[in-house]
C-alpha positions as CSV (number, residue, x, y, z in Angstrom):
1,M,104.0,125.4,189.3
2,A,103.4,129.3,190.0
3,T,102.6,132.0,192.3
4,T,100.4,134.9,190.7
5,G,101.9,137.7,191.4
6,M,102.8,141.3,189.2
7,A,107.2,141.0,189.1
8,T,108.8,143.3,191.7
9,S,111.3,144.4,189.1
10,F,108.1,145.2,187.0
11,K,107.2,147.7,189.7
12,M,109.8,149.5,189.5
13,E,110.8,150.0,185.4
14,L,107.0,151.4,185.4
15,L,108.4,154.1,187.9
16,S,111.0,154.7,185.3
17,G,109.2,154.5,182.5
18,G,110.1,151.5,181.0
19,H,106.8,150.0,179.8
20,C,104.1,151.8,177.9
21,F,100.0,149.6,177.3
22,L,98.6,152.7,176.1
23,A,97.3,151.8,173.0
24,T,98.1,152.3,169.6
25,Q,97.0,155.3,168.0
26,S,96.7,155.3,163.7
27,N,96.9,157.9,161.1
28,V,97.0,160.7,163.3
29,A,96.8,164.0,161.2
30,C,99.8,166.3,162.2
31,T,102.4,168.2,159.8
32,G,106.5,167.5,159.8
33,A,108.6,169.5,157.4
34,N,111.2,167.8,155.5
35,G,114.8,167.1,157.7
36,A,113.1,168.5,160.8
37,F,112.1,166.3,163.8
38,T,109.0,168.3,165.0
39,L,104.8,166.9,164.4
40,T,102.7,169.9,165.2
41,G,98.9,169.9,164.7
42,L,97.9,166.9,166.8
43,A,94.4,166.9,168.1
44,S,95.8,166.1,171.1
45,T,99.4,164.5,172.8
46,A,97.4,163.3,176.4
47,N,97.8,159.7,175.4
48,L,101.3,159.7,173.9
49,V,104.8,159.0,175.7
50,V,108.1,159.8,175.6
51,G,109.2,156.3,173.8
52,M,107.1,155.5,171.9
53,A,106.8,154.0,168.1
54,A,106.4,156.5,165.5
55,S,106.0,155.3,161.9
56,G,104.3,156.8,158.3
57,T,104.8,158.2,155.1
58,N,108.2,160.2,155.1
59,V,108.7,159.4,159.2
60,A,112.2,157.5,159.5
61,A,112.9,154.0,160.0
62,G,112.9,153.6,163.9
63,A,111.6,157.2,164.8
64,V,109.9,157.2,168.4
65,V,108.6,160.3,170.2
66,A,112.2,161.4,171.8
67,S,109.5,164.8,173.7
68,I,106.0,165.8,174.6
69,D,106.5,169.6,173.7
70,S,103.0,171.2,173.9
71,A,99.2,169.9,174.1
72,S,99.9,169.7,170.3
73,Q,103.3,168.9,169.4
74,V,106.1,165.9,169.9
75,T,109.5,165.9,168.8
76,L,110.6,162.9,167.8
77,S,114.1,160.9,167.5
78,K,115.0,161.1,163.9
79,A,114.5,163.7,161.2
80,H,111.7,163.5,158.9
81,T,112.9,162.2,155.3
82,G,110.2,164.2,153.6
83,A,106.5,165.9,154.4
84,V,104.7,164.3,157.1
85,T,101.0,164.3,156.9
86,A,100.0,161.8,158.9
87,A,101.4,159.4,161.8
88,T,100.9,156.4,163.7
89,F,102.1,156.1,167.4
90,A,102.6,152.6,168.6
91,A,103.0,151.7,172.2
92,D,105.0,148.5,173.6
93,I,104.0,145.5,172.5
94,F,103.1,142.7,174.9
95,K,102.8,138.8,174.9
96,M,101.7,135.9,176.8
97,L,103.3,132.8,176.7
98,L,102.3,129.8,178.6
99,V,104.3,127.6,181.4
100,K,104.2,124.0,180.9
101,G,102.3,121.4,183.1
102,T,104.7,120.2,185.1
103,P,107.4,122.6,185.4
104,A,110.9,122.6,186.8
105,R,110.3,125.6,188.9
106,T,107.7,128.1,190.7
107,F,107.4,131.6,188.6
108,D,106.9,134.3,191.0
109,F,106.9,137.2,191.0
110,T,110.9,137.4,191.3
111,Q,111.2,136.3,187.7
112,T,112.7,139.4,185.5
113,N,112.9,137.9,182.1
114,I,111.6,135.2,180.0
115,G,114.6,134.6,178.8
116,T,115.0,132.2,175.6
117,P,111.7,130.7,175.9
118,G,111.8,126.2,175.0
119,T,115.9,126.5,175.4
120,G,118.2,126.6,178.7
121,T,117.7,125.8,181.7
122,P,114.3,127.5,183.8
123,T,116.0,130.5,186.3
124,T,114.4,133.9,187.3
125,S,115.6,135.5,184.1
126,N,114.7,132.5,181.5
127,V,111.8,130.7,181.0
128,G,113.8,128.0,179.0
129,T,112.1,124.7,178.7
130,D,109.1,125.3,181.3
131,E,107.8,126.7,178.2
132,T,104.9,124.6,177.1
133,S,104.7,122.7,173.6
134,G,102.9,121.0,171.3
135,T,100.0,121.5,168.6
136,G,99.1,125.0,168.0
137,Y,101.8,126.8,170.6
138,T,104.1,128.6,169.2
139,S,106.9,129.4,171.5
140,G,106.9,132.7,172.5
141,G,102.7,132.7,173.0
142,V,100.4,135.2,171.7
143,T,100.6,138.9,171.3
144,L,97.9,140.8,173.5
145,A,96.0,144.1,172.2
146,N,96.4,146.9,174.5
147,V,93.9,148.8,176.1
148,N,94.4,152.3,177.3
149,P,95.0,152.4,181.1
150,S,92.1,154.0,183.4
151,N,91.5,155.1,186.9
152,P,87.9,154.4,187.7
153,S,87.7,154.2,191.2
154,G,89.8,157.2,191.3
155,A,92.3,155.1,193.9
156,V,93.4,152.4,191.8
157,A,94.6,152.2,188.5
158,I,94.4,149.5,185.9
159,T,94.5,148.3,182.7
160,T,93.6,145.0,180.5
161,F,93.8,143.6,177.1
162,A,91.1,144.3,174.5
163,A,90.2,140.2,173.5
164,N,91.1,137.2,175.7
165,P,94.1,135.1,174.3
166,T,93.1,132.2,172.3
167,W,95.4,129.3,170.9
168,T,93.1,127.1,168.0
169,G,93.9,124.1,167.1
170,A,95.5,123.2,170.4
171,S,97.3,120.0,171.6
172,F,98.8,121.3,174.9
173,S,99.0,121.5,179.3
174,A,99.9,124.5,180.9
175,S,99.8,125.9,184.4
176,A,100.6,129.2,184.5
177,A,100.8,132.2,182.4
178,I,103.8,135.0,181.7
179,I,102.6,138.4,180.4
180,Y,105.9,140.0,179.5
181,N,107.2,142.9,177.7
182,T,108.6,142.6,173.8
183,S,109.6,146.3,172.9
184,V,113.0,148.2,173.8
185,R,111.8,152.0,174.8
186,L,114.1,154.6,174.5
187,G,114.3,156.3,178.3
188,G,113.4,153.1,179.5
189,A,114.7,151.3,182.9
190,S,115.5,148.1,181.3
191,P,117.9,148.5,178.3
192,Q,116.4,144.9,176.9
193,S,113.4,143.5,175.5
194,G,111.1,140.4,177.6
195,R,111.3,142.1,180.6
196,V,108.4,140.3,182.5
197,V,105.2,141.9,183.9
198,S,103.2,139.2,185.9
199,V,103.2,135.7,186.5
200,H,99.4,133.9,186.9
201,D,98.6,130.5,188.2
202,F,95.9,128.7,187.0
203,G,95.4,126.5,189.4
204,G,95.9,122.9,188.0
205,V,97.0,121.7,185.0
206,Q,95.4,122.4,182.1
207,T,94.6,120.2,178.6
208,V,93.4,120.4,175.5
209,A,93.4,118.2,173.0
210,S,92.5,119.5,169.4
211,G,90.5,122.1,170.5
212,T,90.8,125.6,171.9
213,L,92.2,127.2,174.7
214,T,91.2,130.5,175.8
215,V,92.8,132.7,178.8
216,V,89.6,134.4,180.1
217,L,90.5,137.7,181.6
218,P,89.3,138.9,184.4
219,T,86.9,142.0,184.4
220,A,88.7,145.2,184.2
221,D,87.7,147.3,187.1
222,A,89.7,148.0,190.2
223,S,88.9,145.1,192.4
224,N,89.9,142.4,189.8
225,A,91.9,144.2,186.3
226,I,95.0,141.7,185.6
227,L,97.0,144.3,186.6
228,R,96.2,146.9,189.4
229,L,98.6,149.4,191.3
230,S,97.4,151.8,193.9
């Protein structure tokens, strides 16, 4: 069983910078000198935030955005290993896992972490053995593609994902989905990955046999988007 809702812990973490839903920006032109920490000459920093992972030729492995200095400059957490002419900035990686048809516990807004899916007793910090299993399903679920958040109504901020999560060649049952963050961000409220964003009840057990299961995301507007904040 499950009750659809946004995790209470997620709301608090979001306010303190613990999650980033921005879309990845690839091969962004910029300039960085060997041994320096700054990247200058960016066309815009509007869709960058502290904690986004940075990568590219001569960008140090594991570097993240440490500060947004201006509309055209950021400082990274590690010094460049050579001259930098372009960088990719990646936001957090979110995934969706499925809860089996007859789970031992009811998942709701009190869920804080996915723990070790498929293993252990189900609790508010561990999906455990209540994760679904079967042909075509990999423990941990599927990766979601971020879309930049927006505020179309002026009063409700929304975000969604670029494509409906799909499992092909599938034979299993599921009763709910859980969206969670796989990333650990600099300055985030939580030190660990696996923090739950939201729980979504299917309204009953959904069973697929040698077929395709698709979770259809709702319309991305102020009334229906899968994640809404006002």
